[in-house]
C-alpha positions as CSV (number, residue, x, y, z in Angstrom):
1,X,0.0,0.0,0.0
2,X,2.8,2.4,1.0
3,X,4.7,1.5,-2.2
4,X,1.6,2.3,-4.3
5,X,1.2,5.7,-2.8
6,X,4.8,6.4,-3.3
7,X,4.6,5.3,-7.0
8,X,1.5,7.4,-7.5
9,X,3.2,10.4,-6.0
10,X,6.2,9.9,-8.3
11,X,3.9,9.7,-11.3
12,X,2.1,12.8,-10.3
13,X,5.4,14.6,-9.7
14,X,6.7,13.4,-13.1
15,X,3.5,14.6,-14.8
16,X,3.8,18.0,-13.2
17,X,7.5,18.3,-14.2
18,X,6.6,17.5,-17.8
19,X,3.8,20.0,-17.8
20,X,6.1,22.6,-16.3
21,X,8.8,21.8,-19.0
22,X,6.2,22.1,-21.7
23,X,5.0,25.5,-20.4
24,X,8.6,26.7,-20.3
25,X,9.2,25.6,-23.9
26,X,6.0,27.3,-25.0
27,X,6.9,30.5,-23.2
28,X,10.4,30.4,-24.8
29,X,8.9,29.9,-28.2
30,X,6.5,32.8,-27.7
31,X,9.4,35.0,-26.6
32,X,11.3,34.1,-29.8
33,X,8.2,35.0,-31.8
34,X,7.8,38.3,-30.1
35,X,11.5,39.1,-30.6
36,X,11.3,38.2,-34.3
37,X,8.2,40.3,-34.8
38,X,9.9,43.3,-33.1
39,X,13.0,42.9,-35.3
40,X,10.7,42.6,-38.4
41,X,8.8,45.8,-37.4
42,X,12.1,47.7,-36.8
43,X,13.3,46.7,-40.2
44,X,10.1,47.8,-41.9
45,X,10.2,51.1,-40.1
46,X,13.9,51.6,-41.1
47,X,13.0,50.8,-44.7
48,X,10.1,53.2,-44.6
49,X,12.3,55.9,-43.2
50,X,14.8,55.4,-45.9
51,X,12.1,55.6,-48.5
52,X,10.8,58.9,-47.0
53,X,14.4,60.3,-46.9
54,X,14.9,59.3,-50.6
55,X,11.5,60.9,-51.5
56,X,12.7,64.2,-49.8
57,X,16.0,64.1,-51.7
58,X,14.2,63.5,-55.0
59,X,11.8,66.4,-54.3
60,X,14.7,68.7,-53.4
61,X,16.5,67.7,-56.6
62,X,13.4,68.4,-58.7
63,X,12.9,71.8,-57.0
64,X,16.5,72.7,-57.6
65,X,16.2,71.7,-61.3
66,X,13.1,73.8,-61.6
67,X,14.8,76.8,-60.0
68,X,17.8,76.4,-62.4
69,X,15.5,76.1,-65.4
70,X,13.6,79.2,-64.3
71,X,16.9,81.1,-63.7
72,X,18.1,80.0,-67.2
73,X,14.8,81.2,-68.7
74,X,15.2,84.6,-67.0
75,X,18.7,85.0,-68.2
76,X,17.7,84.0,-71.8
77,X,14.8,86.5,-71.6
78,X,17.1,89.4,-70.8
């Protein structure tokens, strides 16, 4: 009888240990997913910022070309 109770206790403890290990694995996997998503979002934001910076440069270049064209037209009109 005593041996049965001890064995039952061992089985319950083993079951709990396995459950705890599984929960720890799931939490680690969830943390990896959160980290990966944060890295992905940071990369997307960086690429978006680069695109906006490039758009600003192109706009400035176009404005400068337009100013130069207008200046050349003024000079030619004189």
